[in-house]
N, CA, C and O atoms as a CHARMM CRD file, in Angstrom:
* protein
*
  292
    1    1 LEU  N    121.72000-176.70400 -57.92700 PROA 1      0.00000
    2    1 LEU  CA   121.14800-175.55100 -58.58100 PROA 1      0.00000
    3    1 LEU  C    119.76400-175.23900 -58.01200 PROA 1      0.00000
    4    1 LEU  O    119.42900-174.07500 -57.78900 PROA 1      0.00000
    5    2 THR  N    118.97300-176.26300 -57.78000 PROA 2      0.00000
    6    2 THR  CA   117.64100-176.07000 -57.21000 PROA 2      0.00000
    7    2 THR  C    117.74100-175.43100 -55.83800 PROA 2      0.00000
    8    2 THR  O    117.02500-174.47600 -55.53900 PROA 2      0.00000
    9    3 HSD  N    118.62400-175.95200 -55.01000 PROA 3      0.00000
   10    3 HSD  CA   118.79500-175.41800 -53.65800 PROA 3      0.00000
   11    3 HSD  C    119.24900-173.96100 -53.70700 PROA 3      0.00000
   12    3 HSD  O    118.73300-173.13200 -52.95700 PROA 3      0.00000
   13    4 ALA  N    120.19600-173.64000 -54.56900 PROA 4      0.00000
   14    4 ALA  CA   120.70300-172.26900 -54.67400 PROA 4      0.00000
   15    4 ALA  C    119.61200-171.31900 -55.15000 PROA 4      0.00000
   16    4 ALA  O    119.48700-170.21400 -54.62100 PROA 4      0.00000
   17    5 ALA  N    118.82700-171.72400 -56.13000 PROA 5      0.00000
   18    5 ALA  CA   117.75600-170.87200 -56.65600 PROA 5      0.00000
   19    5 ALA  C    116.67800-170.63100 -55.60600 PROA 5      0.00000
   20    5 ALA  O    116.22600-169.50000 -55.43200 PROA 5      0.00000
   21    6 GLU  N    116.26700-171.67400 -54.91100 PROA 6      0.00000
   22    6 GLU  CA   115.24100-171.52100 -53.88200 PROA 6      0.00000
   23    6 GLU  C    115.74800-170.67600 -52.71800 PROA 6      0.00000
   24    6 GLU  O    115.00400-169.86400 -52.17000 PROA 6      0.00000
   25    7 SER  N    116.98700-170.86200 -52.34600 PROA 7      0.00000
   26    7 SER  CA   117.58100-170.07200 -51.27300 PROA 7      0.00000
   27    7 SER  C    117.64600-168.59400 -51.66400 PROA 7      0.00000
   28    7 SER  O    117.33800-167.72100 -50.85200 PROA 7      0.00000
   29    8 LEU  N    118.04000-168.32000 -52.88300 PROA 8      0.00000
   30    8 LEU  CA   118.10100-166.95300 -53.37000 PROA 8      0.00000
   31    8 LEU  C    116.70500-166.32600 -53.39500 PROA 8      0.00000
   32    8 LEU  O    116.53300-165.17800 -52.98600 PROA 8      0.00000
   33    9 ALA  N    115.72100-167.06800 -53.86900 PROA 9      0.00000
   34    9 ALA  CA   114.35100-166.55100 -53.93500 PROA 9      0.00000
   35    9 ALA  C    113.80900-166.22800 -52.54300 PROA 9      0.00000
   36    9 ALA  O    113.10000-165.23700 -52.36800 PROA 9      0.00000
   37   10 ARG  N    114.13900-167.05600 -51.55600 PROA 10     0.00000
   38   10 ARG  CA   113.68200-166.79500 -50.18400 PROA 10     0.00000
   39   10 ARG  C    114.35700-165.55600 -49.58900 PROA 10     0.00000
   40   10 ARG  O    113.76000-164.85300 -48.77400 PROA 10     0.00000
   41   11 SER  N    115.58000-165.29600 -49.99000 PROA 11     0.00000
   42   11 SER  CA   116.32900-164.18900 -49.39100 PROA 11     0.00000
   43   11 SER  C    116.02000-162.83500 -50.03000 PROA 11     0.00000
   44   11 SER  O    116.39700-161.80200 -49.47700 PROA 11     0.00000
   45   12 LEU  N    115.35300-162.81700 -51.16400 PROA 12     0.00000
   46   12 LEU  CA   115.04600-161.56000 -51.85400 PROA 12     0.00000
   47   12 LEU  C    113.55000-161.28000 -51.81300 PROA 12     0.00000
   48   12 LEU  O    112.75000-162.10200 -52.26000 PROA 12     0.00000
   49   13 SER  N    113.17500-160.13600 -51.28200 PROA 13     0.00000
   50   13 SER  CA   111.75300-159.82500 -51.12800 PROA 13     0.00000
   51   13 SER  C    111.05300-159.57200 -52.45800 PROA 13     0.00000
   52   13 SER  O    109.82600-159.66200 -52.51700 PROA 13     0.00000
   53   14 GLY  N    111.76900-159.26400 -53.50500 PROA 14     0.00000
   54   14 GLY  CA   111.16100-158.95500 -54.79100 PROA 14     0.00000
   55   14 GLY  C    110.83300-160.16900 -55.64400 PROA 14     0.00000
   56   14 GLY  O    110.26200-160.01900 -56.72400 PROA 14     0.00000
   57   15 ILE  N    111.18000-161.37100 -55.18500 PROA 15     0.00000
   58   15 ILE  CA   110.92200-162.58900 -55.94600 PROA 15     0.00000
   59   15 ILE  C    109.65000-163.24800 -55.41900 PROA 15     0.00000
   60   15 ILE  O    109.56300-163.59600 -54.24200 PROA 15     0.00000
   61   16 ALA  N    108.66300-163.41600 -56.30300 PROA 16     0.00000
   62   16 ALA  CA   107.39600-164.02400 -55.90100 PROA 16     0.00000
   63   16 ALA  C    107.46700-165.54600 -55.95500 PROA 16     0.00000
   64   16 ALA  O    106.90400-166.22600 -55.09800 PROA 16     0.00000
   65   17 SER  N    108.15900-166.08100 -56.96100 PROA 17     0.00000
   66   17 SER  CA   108.25500-167.53400 -57.08100 PROA 17     0.00000
   67   17 SER  C    109.46600-167.89600 -57.93500 PROA 17     0.00000
   68   17 SER  O    110.04400-167.05500 -58.62400 PROA 17     0.00000
   69   18 VAL  N    109.82500-169.16900 -57.86800 PROA 18     0.00000
   70   18 VAL  CA   110.93000-169.67800 -58.67500 PROA 18     0.00000
   71   18 VAL  C    110.50000-171.01400 -59.27000 PROA 18     0.00000
   72   18 VAL  O    109.89000-171.84200 -58.59300 PROA 18     0.00000
   73   19 LYS  N    110.82100-171.20900 -60.52900 PROA 19     0.00000
   74   19 LYS  CA   110.52900-172.47400 -61.21600 PROA 19     0.00000
   75   19 LYS  C    111.79100-172.91800 -61.93100 PROA 19     0.00000
   76   19 LYS  O    112.63500-172.10400 -62.30800 PROA 19     0.00000
   77   20 GLN  N    111.90200-174.23600 -62.11000 PROA 20     0.00000
   78   20 GLN  CA   113.09600-174.77300 -62.74200 PROA 20     0.00000
   79   20 GLN  C    112.73000-175.92000 -63.66400 PROA 20     0.00000
   80   20 GLN  O    111.85900-176.73500 -63.35800 PROA 20     0.00000
   81   21 CYS  N    113.41400-175.96700 -64.79900 PROA 21     0.00000
   82   21 CYS  CA   113.30400-177.08300 -65.73700 PROA 21     0.00000
   83   21 CYS  C    114.73000-177.40000 -66.18200 PROA 21     0.00000
   84   21 CYS  O    115.32000-176.65700 -66.96600 PROA 21     0.00000
   85   22 GLY  N    115.26900-178.48500 -65.69000 PROA 22     0.00000
   86   22 GLY  CA   116.66200-178.82000 -65.98300 PROA 22     0.00000
   87   22 GLY  C    117.57700-177.77400 -65.37200 PROA 22     0.00000
   88   22 GLY  O    117.53000-177.52500 -64.16800 PROA 22     0.00000
   89   23 THR  N    118.41400-177.16000 -66.21100 PROA 23     0.00000
   90   23 THR  CA   119.31700-176.12800 -65.70400 PROA 23     0.00000
   91   23 THR  C    118.79200-174.71900 -65.94000 PROA 23     0.00000
   92   23 THR  O    119.50600-173.74700 -65.69400 PROA 23     0.00000
   93   24 ILE  N    117.56500-174.59600 -66.41000 PROA 24     0.00000
   94   24 ILE  CA   116.96200-173.28200 -66.62500 PROA 24     0.00000
   95   24 ILE  C    116.12400-172.92300 -65.40900 PROA 24     0.00000
   96   24 ILE  O    115.22500-173.66900 -65.02000 PROA 24     0.00000
   97   25 VAL  N    116.42500-171.77400 -64.81300 PROA 25     0.00000
   98   25 VAL  CA   115.69400-171.30700 -63.64200 PROA 25     0.00000
   99   25 VAL  C    115.00400-169.99800 -64.00700 PROA 25     0.00000
  100   25 VAL  O    115.60700-169.12100 -64.62500 PROA 25     0.00000
  101   26 ALA  N    113.72600-169.87100 -63.61900 PROA 26     0.00000
  102   26 ALA  CA   112.97000-168.64300 -63.87100 PROA 26     0.00000
  103   26 ALA  C    112.49800-168.07700 -62.54100 PROA 26     0.00000
  104   26 ALA  O    111.82900-168.75500 -61.76000 PROA 26     0.00000
  105   27 PHE  N    112.85700-166.82900 -62.30100 PROA 27     0.00000
  106   27 PHE  CA   112.41600-166.11700 -61.11200 PROA 27     0.00000
  107   27 PHE  C    111.29300-165.16800 -61.52700 PROA 27     0.00000
  108   27 PHE  O    111.48400-164.33200 -62.41000 PROA 27     0.00000
  109   28 ARG  N    110.13400-165.29100 -60.90200 PROA 28     0.00000
  110   28 ARG  CA   109.02900-164.36600 -61.17900 PROA 28     0.00000
  111   28 ARG  C    109.08500-163.25800 -60.13700 PROA 28     0.00000
  112   28 ARG  O    109.04900-163.51000 -58.93200 PROA 28     0.00000
  113   29 MET  N    109.17400-162.02200 -60.63100 PROA 29     0.00000
  114   29 MET  CA   109.25300-160.88700 -59.72700 PROA 29     0.00000
  115   29 MET  C    107.86500-160.52600 -59.20700 PROA 29     0.00000
  116   29 MET  O    106.87300-160.63900 -59.92700 PROA 29     0.00000
  117   30 ASP  N    107.80900-160.09800 -57.97000 PROA 30     0.00000
  118   30 ASP  CA   106.57200-159.64700 -57.35400 PROA 30     0.00000
  119   30 ASP  C    106.14600-158.34300 -58.03200 PROA 30     0.00000
  120   30 ASP  O    106.90600-157.37400 -58.00900 PROA 30     0.00000
  121   31 PRO  N    104.95300-158.29000 -58.63600 PROA 31     0.00000
  122   31 PRO  CA   104.54100-157.09000 -59.37100 PROA 31     0.00000
  123   31 PRO  C    104.50400-155.83000 -58.50000 PROA 31     0.00000
  124   31 PRO  O    104.87500-154.75200 -58.96300 PROA 31     0.00000
  125   32 GLU  N    104.06600-155.95300 -57.26000 PROA 32     0.00000
  126   32 GLU  CA   104.00800-154.79300 -56.37300 PROA 32     0.00000
  127   32 GLU  C    105.41100-154.27000 -56.06700 PROA 32     0.00000
  128   32 GLU  O    105.64500-153.06200 -56.07900 PROA 32     0.00000
  129   33 PHE  N    106.33500-155.18000 -55.79500 PROA 33     0.00000
  130   33 PHE  CA   107.73200-154.78300 -55.55400 PROA 33     0.00000
  131   33 PHE  C    108.29700-154.11000 -56.80200 PROA 33     0.00000
  132   33 PHE  O    108.99500-153.10100 -56.70700 PROA 33     0.00000
  133   34 ASN  N    107.99500-154.66900 -57.96100 PROA 34     0.00000
  134   34 ASN  CA   108.47500-154.12900 -59.22900 PROA 34     0.00000
  135   34 ASN  C    107.98600-152.69300 -59.41800 PROA 34     0.00000
  136   34 ASN  O    108.76100-151.82600 -59.82400 PROA 34     0.00000
  137   35 ARG  N    106.70900-152.43300 -59.12900 PROA 35     0.00000
  138   35 ARG  CA   106.15600-151.08200 -59.28200 PROA 35     0.00000
  139   35 ARG  C    106.80700-150.09000 -58.31800 PROA 35     0.00000
  140   35 ARG  O    107.07700-148.94600 -58.68400 PROA 35     0.00000
  141   36 ARG  N    107.05700-150.53300 -57.08800 PROA 36     0.00000
  142   36 ARG  CA   107.68700-149.64500 -56.10300 PROA 36     0.00000
  143   36 ARG  C    109.14600-149.37000 -56.44700 PROA 36     0.00000
  144   36 ARG  O    109.61000-148.23500 -56.33900 PROA 36     0.00000
  145   37 ALA  N    109.86600-150.40800 -56.85800 PROA 37     0.00000
  146   37 ALA  CA   111.30500-150.28300 -57.09900 PROA 37     0.00000
  147   37 ALA  C    111.62600-149.56600 -58.40600 PROA 37     0.00000
  148   37 ALA  O    112.65200-148.89400 -58.51100 PROA 37     0.00000
  149   38 ALA  N    110.76200-149.70500 -59.39300 PROA 38     0.00000
  150   38 ALA  CA   111.02000-149.09500 -60.70200 PROA 38     0.00000
  151   38 ALA  C    109.70000-148.67100 -61.33800 PROA 38     0.00000
  152   38 ALA  O    109.09600-149.44100 -62.08400 PROA 38     0.00000
  153   39 PRO  N    109.25500-147.46400 -61.05100 PROA 39     0.00000
  154   39 PRO  CA   107.99900-146.99300 -61.62700 PROA 39     0.00000
  155   39 PRO  C    107.98400-147.01700 -63.15600 PROA 39     0.00000
  156   39 PRO  O    106.91800-147.08800 -63.76700 PROA 39     0.00000
  157   40 ASP  N    109.16300-146.95800 -63.77200 PROA 40     0.00000
  158   40 ASP  CA   109.22300-147.00300 -65.23700 PROA 40     0.00000
  159   40 ASP  C    109.09700-148.42700 -65.78000 PROA 40     0.00000
  160   40 ASP  O    109.06400-148.62100 -66.99500 PROA 40     0.00000
  161   41 GLY  N    109.02500-149.43100 -64.88800 PROA 41     0.00000
  162   41 GLY  CA   108.84100-150.82100 -65.31200 PROA 41     0.00000
  163   41 GLY  C    110.08600-151.49900 -65.84000 PROA 41     0.00000
  164   41 GLY  O    109.99000-152.54600 -66.48100 PROA 41     0.00000
  165   42 ARG  N    111.24700-150.93200 -65.58800 PROA 42     0.00000
  166   42 ARG  CA   112.48600-151.48400 -66.15300 PROA 42     0.00000
  167   42 ARG  C    113.38100-152.12400 -65.09700 PROA 42     0.00000
  168   42 ARG  O    114.60000-152.16500 -65.26600 PROA 42     0.00000
  169   43 LEU  N    112.80400-152.61600 -64.03100 PROA 43     0.00000
  170   43 LEU  CA   113.59700-153.22700 -62.96900 PROA 43     0.00000
  171   43 LEU  C    114.36600-154.45100 -63.47500 PROA 43     0.00000
  172   43 LEU  O    115.53700-154.62200 -63.13700 PROA 43     0.00000
  173   44 ALA  N    113.73000-155.29600 -64.27200 PROA 44     0.00000
  174   44 ALA  CA   114.39700-156.50200 -64.78000 PROA 44     0.00000
  175   44 ALA  C    115.64300-156.13800 -65.59500 PROA 44     0.00000
  176   44 ALA  O    116.66200-156.82400 -65.51300 PROA 44     0.00000
  177   45 LEU  N    115.56000-155.07300 -66.37000 PROA 45     0.00000
  178   45 LEU  CA   116.72900-154.65500 -67.15000 PROA 45     0.00000
  179   45 LEU  C    117.84500-154.13900 -66.25200 PROA 45     0.00000
  180   45 LEU  O    119.02400-154.36500 -66.52500 PROA 45     0.00000
  181   46 ARG  N    117.47500-153.45000 -65.18900 PROA 46     0.00000
  182   46 ARG  CA   118.49200-152.97300 -64.24300 PROA 46     0.00000
  183   46 ARG  C    119.16700-154.13800 -63.52500 PROA 46     0.00000
  184   46 ARG  O    120.37800-154.12600 -63.30500 PROA 46     0.00000
  185   47 ILE  N    118.37700-155.13900 -63.16600 PROA 47     0.00000
  186   47 ILE  CA   118.94000-156.33100 -62.52400 PROA 47     0.00000
  187   47 ILE  C    119.89700-157.02700 -63.47400 PROA 47     0.00000
  188   47 ILE  O    120.97700-157.45900 -63.06900 PROA 47     0.00000
  189   48 ARG  N    119.50400-157.13800 -64.74300 PROA 48     0.00000
  190   48 ARG  CA   120.36700-157.77100 -65.74400 PROA 48     0.00000
  191   48 ARG  C    121.68400-157.02400 -65.87700 PROA 48     0.00000
  192   48 ARG  O    122.74400-157.64900 -65.92000 PROA 48     0.00000
  193   49 GLU  N    121.63600-155.68300 -65.94300 PROA 49     0.00000
  194   49 GLU  CA   122.86300-154.89300 -66.06800 PROA 49     0.00000
  195   49 GLU  C    123.78500-155.10700 -64.87900 PROA 49     0.00000
  196   49 GLU  O    124.99300-155.26700 -65.04800 PROA 49     0.00000
  197   50 ARG  N    123.22600-155.11000 -63.68500 PROA 50     0.00000
  198   50 ARG  CA   124.03600-155.31400 -62.47000 PROA 50     0.00000
  199   50 ARG  C    124.63800-156.72300 -62.46700 PROA 50     0.00000
  200   50 ARG  O    125.80600-156.89800 -62.12100 PROA 50     0.00000
  201   51 ALA  N    123.84700-157.71900 -62.84800 PROA 51     0.00000
  202   51 ALA  CA   124.34800-159.09500 -62.88400 PROA 51     0.00000
  203   51 ALA  C    125.45800-159.23500 -63.92000 PROA 51     0.00000
  204   51 ALA  O    126.47700-159.87400 -63.65700 PROA 51     0.00000
  205   52 LEU  N    125.26700-158.64200 -65.09100 PROA 52     0.00000
  206   52 LEU  CA   126.26700-158.72100 -66.15400 PROA 52     0.00000
  207   52 LEU  C    127.58700-158.08900 -65.70900 PROA 52     0.00000
  208   52 LEU  O    128.66100-158.58200 -66.05300 PROA 52     0.00000
  209   53 ALA  N    127.50400-157.00600 -64.95100 PROA 53     0.00000
  210   53 ALA  CA   128.71600-156.36700 -64.42700 PROA 53     0.00000
  211   53 ALA  C    129.47000-157.29700 -63.48200 PROA 53     0.00000
  212   53 ALA  O    130.67200-157.13800 -63.27000 PROA 53     0.00000
  213   54 ASN  N    128.75200-158.27400 -62.91400 PROA 54     0.00000
  214   54 ASN  CA   129.37300-159.25100 -62.00800 PROA 54     0.00000
  215   54 ASN  C    129.60600-160.60100 -62.68800 PROA 54     0.00000
  216   54 ASN  O    129.89000-161.59100 -62.01300 PROA 54     0.00000
  217   55 GLY  N    129.48900-160.65000 -64.01300 PROA 55     0.00000
  218   55 GLY  CA   129.78500-161.86300 -64.76400 PROA 55     0.00000
  219   55 GLY  C    128.66900-162.89600 -64.79800 PROA 55     0.00000
  220   55 GLY  O    128.91200-164.05900 -65.11800 PROA 55     0.00000
  221   56 VAL  N    127.44400-162.48200 -64.46900 PROA 56     0.00000
  222   56 VAL  CA   126.30900-163.40500 -64.47000 PROA 56     0.00000
  223   56 VAL  C    125.38700-163.05100 -65.63400 PROA 56     0.00000
  224   56 VAL  O    124.97500-161.89900 -65.77400 PROA 56     0.00000
  225   57 LEU  N    125.06700-164.03000 -66.45900 PROA 57     0.00000
  226   57 LEU  CA   124.17900-163.79900 -67.58600 PROA 57     0.00000
  227   57 LEU  C    122.73700-164.11600 -67.19600 PROA 57     0.00000
  228   57 LEU  O    122.42700-165.23600 -66.78900 PROA 57     0.00000
  229   58 LEU  N    121.87000-163.13100 -67.32200 PROA 58     0.00000
  230   58 LEU  CA   120.44100-163.29000 -67.04800 PROA 58     0.00000
  231   58 LEU  C    119.66200-162.86700 -68.27800 PROA 58     0.00000
  232   58 LEU  O    120.15100-162.08600 -69.09500 PROA 58     0.00000
  233   59 ARG  N    118.44600-163.38400 -68.40800 PROA 59     0.00000
  234   59 ARG  CA   117.57300-163.01100 -69.52000 PROA 59     0.00000
  235   59 ARG  C    116.26600-162.49000 -68.95400 PROA 59     0.00000
  236   59 ARG  O    115.42300-163.28700 -68.54000 PROA 59     0.00000
  237   60 PRO  N    116.06400-161.15700 -68.92100 PROA 60     0.00000
  238   60 PRO  CA   114.79400-160.63400 -68.42800 PROA 60     0.00000
  239   60 PRO  C    113.71700-160.72900 -69.50500 PROA 60     0.00000
  240   60 PRO  O    113.98400-160.47800 -70.68100 PROA 60     0.00000
  241   61 LEU  N    112.51800-161.08500 -69.10600 PROA 61     0.00000
  242   61 LEU  CA   111.38700-161.15200 -70.01900 PROA 61     0.00000
  243   61 LEU  C    110.13700-160.78500 -69.22100 PROA 61     0.00000
  244   61 LEU  O    109.56500-161.61800 -68.51800 PROA 61     0.00000
  245   62 HSD  N    109.72900-159.53600 -69.34100 PROA 62     0.00000
  246   62 HSD  CA   108.60400-158.98000 -68.57400 PROA 62     0.00000
  247   62 HSD  C    108.86700-159.13700 -67.07700 PROA 62     0.00000
  248   62 HSD  O    109.81800-158.55100 -66.55900 PROA 62     0.00000
  249   63 ASP  N    108.04200-159.91800 -66.37400 PROA 63     0.00000
  250   63 ASP  CA   108.23500-160.06100 -64.92400 PROA 63     0.00000
  251   63 ASP  C    109.01100-161.32600 -64.56800 PROA 63     0.00000
  252   63 ASP  O    109.06100-161.71600 -63.40200 PROA 63     0.00000
  253   64 LEU  N    109.61500-161.96700 -65.56500 PROA 64     0.00000
  254   64 LEU  CA   110.44800-163.15700 -65.33900 PROA 64     0.00000
  255   64 LEU  C    111.91100-162.83100 -65.61000 PROA 64     0.00000
  256   64 LEU  O    112.24300-162.07000 -66.51900 PROA 64     0.00000
  257   65 ILE  N    112.76600-163.42300 -64.80100 PROA 65     0.00000
  258   65 ILE  CA   114.20700-163.32600 -65.05300 PROA 65     0.00000
  259   65 ILE  C    114.72300-164.75500 -65.16600 PROA 65     0.00000
  260   65 ILE  O    114.66100-165.52500 -64.20800 PROA 65     0.00000
  261   66 TYR  N    115.23300-165.10100 -66.34500 PROA 66     0.00000
  262   66 TYR  CA   115.74400-166.44300 -66.59000 PROA 66     0.00000
  263   66 TYR  C    117.24000-166.48800 -66.32500 PROA 66     0.00000
  264   66 TYR  O    117.99000-165.59300 -66.71400 PROA 66     0.00000
  265   67 TRP  N    117.64700-167.54600 -65.65900 PROA 67     0.00000
  266   67 TRP  CA   119.05900-167.80700 -65.40800 PROA 67     0.00000
  267   67 TRP  C    119.36500-169.15200 -66.03200 PROA 67     0.00000
  268   67 TRP  O    118.81200-170.17300 -65.62300 PROA 67     0.00000
  269   68 MET  N    120.25100-169.15700 -67.02800 PROA 68     0.00000
  270   68 MET  CA   120.62000-170.37600 -67.72900 PROA 68     0.00000
  271   68 MET  C    122.13200-170.50300 -67.71800 PROA 68     0.00000
  272   68 MET  O    122.80000-170.04200 -68.64400 PROA 68     0.00000
  273   69 PRO  N    122.68300-171.12700 -66.67600 PROA 69     0.00000
  274   69 PRO  CA   124.13800-171.25200 -66.63000 PROA 69     0.00000
  275   69 PRO  C    124.65700-172.11300 -67.77500 PROA 69     0.00000
  276   69 PRO  O    123.96800-173.02900 -68.22300 PROA 69     0.00000
  277   70 PRO  N    125.86300-171.82900 -68.24900 PROA 70     0.00000
  278   70 PRO  CA   126.42300-172.63000 -69.33200 PROA 70     0.00000
  279   70 PRO  C    126.57600-174.08200 -68.92000 PROA 70     0.00000
  280   70 PRO  O    126.91000-174.38000 -67.77300 PROA 70     0.00000
  281   71 LEU  N    126.33300-174.97300 -69.85200 PROA 71     0.00000
  282   71 LEU  CA   126.41900-176.40300 -69.54200 PROA 71     0.00000
  283   71 LEU  C    127.83800-176.84800 -69.20800 PROA 71     0.00000
  284   71 LEU  O    128.03400-177.91600 -68.62900 PROA 71     0.00000
  285   72 SER  N    128.81600-176.04400 -69.56700 PROA 72     0.00000
  286   72 SER  CA   130.21000-176.42300 -69.31400 PROA 72     0.00000
  287   72 SER  C    130.61200-176.28700 -67.84900 PROA 72     0.00000
  288   72 SER  O    131.71200-176.69600 -67.47900 PROA 72     0.00000
  289   73 ILE  N    129.74900-175.72400 -67.00700 PROA 73     0.00000
  290   73 ILE  CA   130.12800-175.60100 -65.60400 PROA 73     0.00000
  291   73 ILE  C    129.91000-176.92400 -64.91600 PROA 73     0.00000
  292   73 ILE  O    130.16700-177.04800 -63.71900 PROA 73     0.00000
């Protein structure tokens, strides 16, 4: 999980950093990228909607996007 999260963060220009505690991963979005991509400030919600359409559950909270995969995986 750590390797996948770090690899994903490196491949996306909008991610400023990634932190992990157990199976909870938090991606901090780059504020400048966020302003350019969504002037209305709702980029995290758009990312969540797109992820949900692909079966991935994310929790946006301001400039953080939390990924908490189910423990049953």
